[in-house]
Each structure stands twice: as C-alpha cells, then as structure tokens.
N, CA, C and O of each residue as an XYZ file, in Angstrom:
656
protein
N       0.801     -1.166      0.000
C       0.000      0.000      0.000
C       0.870      1.266      0.000
O       0.646      2.202     -0.767
N       1.842      1.256      0.866
C       2.742      2.405      0.878
C       3.467      2.537     -0.450
O       3.771      3.640     -0.905
N       3.719      1.476     -1.017
C       4.394      1.482     -2.300
C       3.526      2.154     -3.341
O       4.021      2.939     -4.150
N       2.238      1.855     -3.330
C       1.330      2.481     -4.294
C       1.223      3.983     -4.058
O       1.158      4.763     -5.008
N       1.206      4.368     -2.846
C       1.112      5.798     -2.531
C       2.396      6.500     -2.988
O       2.360      7.602     -3.536
N       3.485      5.858     -2.756
C       4.764      6.421     -3.170
C       4.840      6.548     -4.679
O       5.329      7.555     -5.191
N       4.363      5.538     -5.399
C       4.361      5.594     -6.861
C       3.432      6.688     -7.362
O       3.765      7.379     -8.326
N       2.305      6.859     -6.750
C       1.357      7.894     -7.167
C       1.959      9.279     -6.918
O       1.842     10.164     -7.766
N       2.598      9.473     -5.766
C       3.216     10.760     -5.444
C       4.339     11.049     -6.441
O       4.480     12.181     -6.904
N       5.118     10.055     -6.766
C       6.196     10.219     -7.735
C       5.636     10.556     -9.101
O       6.162     11.428     -9.793
N       4.564      9.866     -9.497
C       3.935     10.125    -10.793
C       3.388     11.545    -10.850
O       3.531     12.210    -11.875
N       2.785     12.014     -9.810
C       2.218     13.372     -9.761
C       3.353     14.392     -9.807
O       3.232     15.423    -10.468
N       4.460     14.110     -9.108
C       5.593     15.037     -9.097
C       6.182     15.174    -10.494
O       6.523     16.279    -10.917
N       6.305     14.063    -11.215
C       6.831     14.093    -12.585
C       5.889     14.879    -13.477
O       6.337     15.685    -14.293
N       4.572     14.654    -13.334
C       3.596     15.386    -14.151
C       3.665     16.887    -13.868
O       3.570     17.691    -14.795
N       3.828     17.271    -12.613
C       3.925     18.693    -12.253
C       5.197     19.295    -12.850
O       5.188     20.405    -13.382
N       6.270     18.552    -12.751
C       7.535     19.046    -13.281
C       7.457     19.209    -14.798
O       7.947     20.201    -15.338
N       6.841     18.239    -15.496
C       6.686     18.337    -16.951
C       5.796     19.512    -17.330
O       6.064     20.201    -18.314
N       4.755     19.743    -16.569
C       3.857     20.859    -16.829
C       4.594     22.185    -16.637
O       4.451     23.098    -17.450
N       5.385     22.295    -15.560
C       6.158     23.516    -15.319
C       7.218     23.731    -16.398
O       7.491     24.864    -16.792
N       7.798     22.661    -16.860
C       8.782     22.751    -17.937
C       8.115     23.201    -19.230
O       8.656     24.031    -19.960
N       6.940     22.651    -19.508
C       6.188     23.011    -20.714
C       5.797     24.484    -20.678
O       5.842     25.161    -21.705
N       5.417     24.982    -19.518
C       5.021     26.385    -19.379
C       6.233     27.331    -19.355
O       6.057     28.547    -19.435
N       7.440     26.804    -19.247
C       8.646     27.612    -19.256
C       9.026     28.142    -17.890
O       9.920     28.980    -17.778
N       8.381     27.681    -16.879
C       8.673     28.147    -15.519
C       9.949     27.486    -15.016
O      10.754     28.133    -14.347
N      10.144     26.223    -15.325
C      11.339     25.481    -14.928
C      11.977     24.945    -16.206
O      11.291     24.388    -17.064
N      13.292     25.115    -16.328
C      14.007     24.597    -17.494
C      14.605     23.245    -17.145
O      15.309     23.102    -16.145
N      14.321     22.265    -17.972
C      14.842     20.935    -17.733
C      15.638     20.514    -18.959
O      15.070     20.332    -20.036
N      16.937     20.360    -18.806
C      17.708     19.896    -19.964
C      17.345     18.454    -20.265
O      16.825     17.717    -19.427
N      17.643     18.092    -21.495
C      17.323     16.701    -21.846
C      18.184     15.775    -21.008
O      19.311     16.116    -20.652
N      17.677     14.657    -20.709
C      18.342     13.733    -19.803
C      19.699     13.308    -20.344
O      20.655     13.176    -19.580
N      19.793     13.098    -21.615
C      21.067     12.664    -22.213
C      22.142     13.729    -22.109
O      23.314     13.421    -21.892
N      21.743     14.977    -22.264
C      22.722     16.060    -22.224
C      23.114     16.420    -20.797
O      24.155     17.039    -20.579
N      22.290     16.040    -19.827
C      22.590     16.388    -18.442
C      23.581     15.420    -17.806
O      24.091     15.690    -16.719
N      23.859     14.318    -18.454
C      24.815     13.364    -17.912
C      26.234     13.891    -18.143
O      26.517     14.421    -19.217
N      27.135     13.758    -17.159
C      28.468     14.340    -17.271
C      29.305     13.740    -18.398
O      30.150     14.443    -18.953
N      29.112     12.501    -18.752
C      29.920     11.878    -19.804
C      29.353     12.114    -21.194
O      29.951     11.697    -22.186
N      28.251     12.753    -21.274
C      27.625     12.995    -22.569
C      27.717     14.480    -22.901
O      27.235     15.323    -22.145
N      28.352     14.801    -24.058
C      28.469     16.192    -24.486
C      27.972     16.318    -25.912
O      27.989     15.367    -26.693
N      27.537     17.503    -26.216
C      27.059     17.759    -27.576
C      28.252     17.982    -28.498
O      29.345     18.298    -28.028
N      28.055     17.821    -29.811
C      29.140     18.082    -30.758
C      29.656     19.516    -30.661
O      30.848     19.757    -30.855
N      28.777     20.465    -30.366
C      29.209     21.857    -30.236
C      30.158     22.002    -29.047
O      31.146     22.732    -29.125
N      29.857     21.308    -27.948
C      30.733     21.371    -26.776
C      32.081     20.720    -27.069
O      33.123     21.206    -26.631
N      32.049     19.594    -27.827
C      33.299     18.947    -28.214
C      34.144     19.879    -29.075
O      35.357     19.981    -28.894
N      33.491     20.553    -30.009
C      34.200     21.494    -30.888
C      34.769     22.653    -30.070
O      35.905     23.064    -30.307
N      34.013     23.186    -29.119
C      34.495     24.271    -28.264
C      35.688     23.812    -27.434
O      36.654     24.555    -27.258
N      35.613     22.574    -26.921
C      36.716     22.038    -26.116
C      37.980     21.899    -26.968
O      39.073     22.249    -26.523
N      37.830     21.391    -28.184
C      38.968     21.246    -29.094
C      39.552     22.621    -29.423
O      40.770     22.804    -29.423
N      38.685     23.570    -29.699
C      39.137     24.930    -30.016
C      39.846     25.547    -28.814
O      40.866     26.219    -28.974
N      39.318     25.326    -27.619
C      39.938     25.839    -26.399
C      41.337     25.246    -26.221
O      42.282     25.967    -25.902
N      41.468     23.939    -26.427
C      42.775     23.287    -26.300
C      43.754     23.834    -27.333
O      44.919     24.074    -27.017
N      43.287     24.032    -28.567
C      44.150     24.594    -29.608
C      44.596     26.014    -29.240
O      45.759     26.373    -29.429
N      43.681     26.802    -28.725
C      44.017     28.170    -28.324
C      45.009     28.180    -27.163
O      45.896     29.032    -27.103
N      44.854     27.228    -26.241
C      45.783     27.138    -25.125
C      47.178     26.757    -25.608
O      48.176     27.285    -25.115
N      47.248     25.838    -26.575
C      48.546     25.459    -27.147
C      49.171     26.644    -27.880
O      50.368     26.901    -27.746
N      48.369     27.354    -28.644
C      48.863     28.522    -29.378
C      49.353     29.596    -28.406
O      50.363     30.255    -28.648
N      48.625     29.756    -27.311
C      49.022     30.731    -26.288
C      50.374     30.340    -25.696
O      51.234     31.196    -25.486
N      50.561     29.045    -25.425
C      51.835     28.578    -24.866
C      52.981     28.850    -25.830
O      54.055     29.285    -25.413
N      52.758     28.596    -27.122
C      53.786     28.849    -28.132
C      54.097     30.342    -28.212
O      55.260     30.742    -28.263
N      53.043     31.163    -28.221
C      53.233     32.611    -28.305
C      53.923     33.163    -27.050
O      54.722     34.096    -27.131
N      53.608     32.583    -25.905
C      54.266     33.006    -24.664
C      55.750     32.677    -24.711
O      56.583     33.483    -24.296
N      56.081     31.497    -25.215
C      57.490     31.110    -25.353
C      58.194     32.030    -26.343
O      59.318     32.464    -26.094
N      57.542     32.329    -27.462
C      58.113     33.252    -28.455
C      58.326     34.631    -27.849
O      59.353     35.268    -28.086
N      57.362     35.085    -27.073
C      57.468     36.393    -26.431
C      58.650     36.426    -25.469
O      59.392     37.408    -25.429
N      58.827     35.370    -24.704
C      59.949     35.303    -23.765
C      61.274     35.331    -24.518
O      62.219     36.003    -24.105
N      61.334     34.597    -25.623
C      62.559     34.566    -26.413
C      62.835     35.937    -27.033
O      63.970     36.413    -27.009
N      61.809     36.567    -27.581
C      61.978     37.886    -28.176
C      62.332     38.924    -27.114
O      63.112     39.842    -27.369
N      61.769     38.777    -25.955
C      62.074     39.686    -24.846
C      63.549     39.558    -24.470
O      64.229     40.556    -24.236
N      64.022     38.342    -24.416
C      65.430     38.099    -24.097
C      66.332     38.695    -25.170
O      67.340     39.332    -24.863
N      65.963     38.482    -26.431
C      66.759     39.039    -27.532
C      66.750     40.558    -27.493
O      67.762     41.202    -27.770
N      65.604     41.126    -27.150
C      65.499     42.582    -27.058
C      66.411     43.118    -25.957
O      67.069     44.143    -26.138
N      66.450     42.433    -24.828
C      67.340     42.862    -23.744
C      68.794     42.767    -24.177
O      69.596     43.645    -23.860
N      69.140     41.697    -24.906
C      70.504     41.554    -25.417
C      70.840     42.703    -26.368
O      71.925     43.282    -26.298
N      69.906     43.022    -27.247
C      70.128     44.110    -28.211
C      70.236     45.457    -27.488
O      71.056     46.298    -27.856
N      69.407     45.656    -26.462
C      69.486     46.896    -25.687
C      70.845     47.029    -25.014
O      71.435     48.110    -24.991
N      71.336     45.923    -24.467
C      72.661     45.939    -23.832
C      73.740     46.218    -24.873
O      74.691     46.954    -24.608
N      73.591     45.632    -26.047
C      74.553     45.848    -27.128
C      74.524     47.315    -27.573
O      75.573     47.915    -27.809
N      73.336     47.881    -27.685
C      73.200     49.284    -28.074
C      73.846     50.185    -27.030
O      74.549     51.136    -27.372
N      73.607     49.887    -25.761
C      74.204     50.692    -24.690
C      75.722     50.616    -24.740
O      76.412     51.616    -24.541
N      76.234     49.425    -25.007
C      77.687     49.250    -25.115
C      78.246     50.049    -26.288
O      79.275     50.713    -26.167
N      77.554     49.977    -27.428
C      78.009     50.719    -28.609
C      77.910     52.224    -28.398
O      78.781     52.974    -28.841
N      76.853     52.668    -27.723
C      76.725     54.098    -27.443
C      77.854     54.568    -26.535
O      78.395     55.660    -26.712
N      78.203     53.732    -25.564
C      79.319     54.059    -24.676
C      80.627     54.129    -25.461
O      81.444     55.024    -25.246
N      80.811     53.181    -26.367
C      82.013     53.165    -27.201
C      82.060     54.393    -28.107
O      83.117     54.997    -28.292
N      80.903     54.760    -28.673
C      80.829     55.950    -29.528
C      81.188     57.192    -28.718
O      81.926     58.059    -29.187
N      80.661     57.269    -27.501
C      80.958     58.424    -26.647
C      82.459     58.502    -26.370
O      83.054     59.578    -26.422
N      83.061     57.353    -26.077
C      84.509     57.313    -25.845
C      85.288     57.746    -27.070
O      86.261     58.494    -26.964
N      84.857     57.272    -28.246
C      85.542     57.641    -29.489
C      85.370     59.128    -29.797
O      86.299     59.778    -30.275
N      84.186     59.659    -29.525
C      83.975     61.100    -29.731
C      84.877     61.915    -28.821
O      85.464     62.917    -29.231
N      84.973     61.469    -27.593
C      85.838     62.157    -26.636
C      87.286     62.120    -27.105
O      88.004     63.118    -27.043
N      87.697     60.948    -27.575
C      89.066     60.805    -28.084
C      89.274     61.666    -29.325
O      90.323     62.290    -29.486
N      88.273     61.698    -30.197
C      88.364     62.524    -31.407
C      88.446     64.003    -31.048
O      89.218     64.746    -31.655
N      87.661     64.433    -30.074
C      87.725     65.828    -29.625
C      89.110     66.154    -29.078
O      89.651     67.231    -29.330
N      89.675     65.217    -28.330
C      91.008     65.410    -27.754
C      92.056     65.531    -28.861
O      92.934     66.393    -28.811
N      91.947     64.652    -29.863
C      92.898     64.687    -30.987
C      92.732     65.975    -31.782
O      93.719     66.581    -32.200
N      91.486     66.396    -31.991
C      91.237     67.639    -32.727
C      91.837     68.834    -31.986
O      92.400     69.736    -32.605
N      91.712     68.832    -30.668
C      92.294     69.906    -29.872
C      93.817     69.886    -29.968
O      94.452     70.935    -30.077
N      94.403     68.679    -29.927
C      95.856     68.558    -30.077
C      96.295     69.074    -31.444
O      97.287     69.794    -31.554
N      95.550     68.700    -32.482
C      95.896     69.151    -33.833
C      95.798     70.676    -33.932
O      96.635     71.329    -34.554
N      94.766     71.218    -33.310
C      94.590     72.665    -33.310
C      95.755     73.349    -32.581
O      96.260     74.380    -33.025
N      96.167     72.757    -31.459
C      97.299     73.311    -30.716
C      98.596     73.222    -31.528
O      99.394     74.160    -31.530
N      98.803     72.108    -32.206
C     100.013     71.949    -33.025
C     100.011     72.959    -34.165
O     101.039     73.564    -34.469
N      98.852     73.138    -34.794
C      98.746     74.119    -35.882
C      99.034     75.521    -35.360
O      99.712     76.307    -36.021
N      98.528     75.827    -34.196
C      98.774     77.134    -33.584
C     100.264     77.316    -33.291
O     100.827     78.377    -33.563
N     100.894     76.290    -32.742
C     102.340     76.375    -32.452
C     103.155     76.457    -33.743
O     104.167     77.156    -33.793
N     102.725     75.756    -34.773
C     103.427     75.831    -36.060
C     103.379     77.255    -36.595
O     104.359     77.736    -37.165
N     102.272     77.921    -36.420
C     102.145     79.311    -36.858
C     103.135     80.194    -36.098
O     103.766     81.080    -36.672
N     103.255     79.935    -34.802
C     104.201     80.707    -33.979
C     105.628     80.453    -34.453
O     106.395     81.397    -34.643
N     105.993     79.176    -34.646
C     107.359     78.845    -35.081
C     107.632     79.377    -36.485
O     108.768     79.726    -36.804
N     106.609     79.439    -37.317
C     106.784     79.970    -38.668
C     107.111     81.456    -38.672
O     107.756     81.951    -39.597
N     106.673     82.162    -37.651
C     106.931     83.603    -37.555
C     108.261     83.916    -36.858
O     108.746     85.047    -36.898
N     108.842     82.887    -36.217
C     110.096     83.092    -35.479
C     111.299     83.050    -36.428
O     111.206     82.585    -37.564
N     112.406     83.542    -35.931
C     113.691     83.405    -36.625
C     114.004     81.917    -36.696
O     113.861     81.236    -35.680
N     114.429     81.367    -37.850
C     114.683     79.926    -37.978
C     115.681     79.401    -36.937
O     115.505     78.291    -36.433
N     116.710     80.163    -36.610
C     117.705     79.698    -35.632
C     117.082     79.607    -34.234
O     117.339     78.650    -33.504
N     116.269     80.595    -33.860
C     115.616     80.572    -32.542
C     114.628     79.400    -32.465
O     114.557     78.713    -31.446
N     113.870     79.177    -33.541
C     112.941     78.054    -33.574
C     113.701     76.741    -33.482
O     113.272     75.824    -32.781
N     114.843     76.640    -34.193
C     115.643     75.416    -34.185
C     116.182     75.137    -32.782
O     116.224     73.981    -32.358
N     116.592     76.174    -32.060
C     117.114     75.986    -30.688
C     116.036     75.371    -29.785
O     116.342     74.517    -28.952
N     114.792     75.795    -29.945
C     113.695     75.242    -29.131
C     113.348     73.831    -29.584
O     113.221     72.924    -28.761
N     113.193     73.646    -30.897
C     112.787     72.341    -31.448
C     113.842     71.268    -31.220
O     113.522     70.080    -31.177
N     115.109     71.682    -31.071
C     116.204     70.744    -30.836
C     115.942     69.920    -29.565
O     116.357     68.764    -29.479
N     115.263     70.507    -28.593
C     115.049     69.874    -27.291
C     113.742     69.082    -27.220
O     113.458     68.441    -26.208
N     112.959     69.126    -28.277
C     111.643     68.456    -28.274
C     111.743     67.070    -28.899
O     112.659     66.800    -29.675
N     110.782     66.174    -28.555
C     110.756     64.840    -29.179
C     110.547     64.952    -30.701
O     109.886     65.872    -31.183
N     111.120     64.003    -31.433
C     111.091     64.025    -32.896
C     109.665     64.071    -33.455
O     109.401     64.821    -34.395
N     108.743     63.282    -32.894
C     107.370     63.238    -33.414
C     106.687     64.594    -33.290
O     105.961     65.010    -34.192
N     106.918     65.289    -32.173
C     106.320     66.609    -31.994
C     106.921     67.615    -32.965
O     106.208     68.447    -33.526
N     108.241     67.538    -33.164
C     108.909     68.451    -34.105
C     108.370     68.222    -35.513
O     108.094     69.176    -36.240
N     108.221     66.960    -35.891
C     107.706     66.653    -37.233
C     106.277     67.155    -37.407
O     105.926     67.661    -38.473
N     105.447     67.021    -36.369
C     104.071     67.514    -36.455
C     104.050     69.012    -36.717
O     103.206     69.508    -37.464
N     104.980     69.728    -36.100
C     105.049     71.180    -36.317
C     105.608     71.484    -37.702
O     105.049     72.314    -38.420
N     106.699     70.830    -38.091
C     107.320     71.088    -39.396
C     106.369     70.777    -40.557
O     106.392     71.464    -41.578
N     105.540     69.752    -40.404
C     104.597     69.385    -41.463
C     103.579     70.489    -41.728
O     103.050     70.584    -42.835
N     103.304     71.302    -40.757
C     102.298     72.354    -40.898
C     102.892     73.689    -41.375
O     102.164     74.645    -41.642
N     104.191     73.732    -41.471
C     104.845     74.949    -41.960
C     104.943     74.927    -43.480
O     104.853     73.874    -44.109
N     105.127     76.101    -44.049
C     105.414     76.163    -45.490
C     106.760     75.485    -45.719
O     107.584     75.418    -44.806
N     106.984     74.991    -46.910
C     108.208     74.234    -47.218
C     109.470     75.070    -46.976
O     110.455     74.559    -46.442
N     109.448     76.322    -47.357
C     110.654     77.137    -47.171
C     110.910     77.427    -45.694
O     112.065     77.518    -45.278
N     109.856     77.573    -44.898
C     110.037     77.776    -43.466
C     110.599     76.514    -42.811
O     111.518     76.587    -41.996
N     110.040     75.354    -43.175
C     110.514     74.078    -42.634
C     111.974     73.848    -43.032
O     112.771     73.369    -42.225
N     112.322     74.188    -44.270
C     113.703     73.998    -44.741
C     114.660     74.879    -43.948
O     115.742     74.429    -43.572
N     114.281     76.125    -43.689
C     115.156     77.042    -42.948
C     115.374     76.544    -41.519
O     116.483     76.630    -40.990
N     114.308     76.020    -40.893
C     114.449     75.503    -39.524
C     115.291     74.238    -39.519
O     116.159     74.084    -38.660
N     115.054     73.320    -40.468
C     115.866     72.093    -40.558
C     117.336     72.426    -40.751
O     118.204     71.770    -40.174
N     117.622     73.440    -41.561
C     119.012     73.828    -41.809
C     119.659     74.375    -40.543
O     120.874     74.277    -40.374
N     118.858     74.946    -39.659
C     119.402     75.522    -38.425
C     119.553     74.482    -37.312
O     120.222     74.748    -36.313
N     118.943     73.304    -37.467
C     119.072     72.245    -36.467
C     120.440     71.586    -36.577
O     121.128     71.735    -37.588
N     120.834     70.856    -35.536
C     122.079     70.089    -35.616
C     121.925     69.048    -36.716
O     120.822     68.602    -37.033
N     123.060     68.677    -37.283
C     122.995     67.728    -38.403
C     122.421     66.386    -37.971
O     121.707     65.746    -38.743
N     122.721     65.949    -36.754
C     122.176     64.673    -36.265
C     120.649     64.738    -36.148
O     119.936     63.841    -36.597
N     120.165     65.828    -35.530
C     118.715     65.981    -35.343
C     118.022     66.124    -36.694
O     116.977     65.514    -36.922
N     118.603     66.934    -37.602
C     118.003     67.153    -38.917
C     117.957     65.846    -39.714
O     116.962     65.568    -40.384
N     119.022     65.043    -39.649
C     119.030     63.778    -40.405
C     118.014     62.789    -39.820
O     117.326     62.090    -40.564
N     117.924     62.735    -38.510
C     116.952     61.833    -37.873
C     115.525     62.242    -38.235
O     114.696     61.390    -38.557
N     115.238     63.547    -38.181
C     113.894     64.042    -38.528
C     113.571     63.741    -39.993
O     112.458     63.338    -40.330
N     114.573     63.948    -40.857
C     114.370     63.693    -42.287
C     114.090     62.209    -42.528
O     113.209     61.863    -43.316
N     114.836     61.334    -41.854
C     114.637     59.887    -41.996
C     113.225     59.484    -41.554
O     112.563     58.713    -42.248
N     112.763     59.987    -40.427
C     111.413     59.667    -39.926
C     110.356     60.253    -40.845
O     109.343     59.612    -41.127
N     110.593     61.469    -41.310
C     109.625     62.154    -42.177
C     109.431     61.392    -43.479
O     108.306     61.260    -43.961
N     110.526     60.887    -44.052
C     110.442     60.131    -45.312
C     109.669     58.831    -45.109
O     108.901     58.431    -45.984
N     109.854     58.187    -44.007
C     109.151     56.925    -43.726
C     107.656     57.153    -43.517
O     106.852     56.275    -43.832
N     107.274     58.309    -42.995
C     105.849     58.622    -42.761
C     105.097     58.738    -44.076
O     103.977     58.242    -44.194
N     105.672     59.359    -45.022
C     104.970     59.644    -46.275
C     105.136     58.509    -47.211
O     104.619     58.549    -48.327
C-alpha cells in the first residue's frame, strides 16, 4: 500500500515538473545532455578549439619570452656601442684639440727666426717636431731644418720620409 502511494506521489511530481517545464517556468535539460559523460558536438568542438588556443598561447608566450630576451641583449649591445661611440667622440675631440694646438704652435714657429725656432725644437721629441714642421710652409721648414744640428736634422728627415 505504501508502495502504491509512493508511486502515485512520484507520478504526480513528474507530471507537475513536466507541466512547469512546458510552461517555461522550470528549465529541464534533456536527460542525455545532463549526464556528465555525454556532451554535444558543439561542446566537443568548443573544447577542441579551447585546447588549440591554449597550445597557441603557450607557443606565443614562449616566443614572447625569447623575443624579450633578444630585445634585452640588443638593448645591452646598443648601450655598449653608445658608450664606445661616446669614448671615441671624446678621443676625437682630444685629438682635434691637439691638432689645433700643433697648428697654432706651427704658426708661432713659422713667424720666429729659424735659428731661434731650431734651438727650441732641438730639445723636443722628434714626433712633436715633425708635427710642427709638417704644418709649416716648405721654405720655413727647410730654414728651420738647416738651423738644427745635423744629427737631429738627419733623424727628422729619416722619420719624415718613412711617414709619407
């Protein structure tokens, strides 16, 4: 008897639920789709697409990390080259100033008496003397060379010939 009452109550509950579902008050998914192991083809396609996107994301993340590393290497290389350029500019400025000073001194020696200039140049290193003589007019350089000691003049001439 209790069994019959239970079956009737269950039958009435199912009928009420179906009526509510039909009226749109309660949404009931189909029984097959509500089972966890059963998925629709659209869900399978979405899952496959999601997995593909996750794989693509992993590849792109790895590429980004590699490119980021390369960018840091290039930035370090650029900084090193900029530092080297700055050093070379500084050195070039220093050399330009030295050249300007030598040219200025050559002008002074060119205006001096050749013997007085020779007395001063006699005491200077050969490379410095040659730098000054190279900037003088040929006749001025010849007059100063003639006023130098023969040893100094021959040594300067030997070095000068090897330079050119």
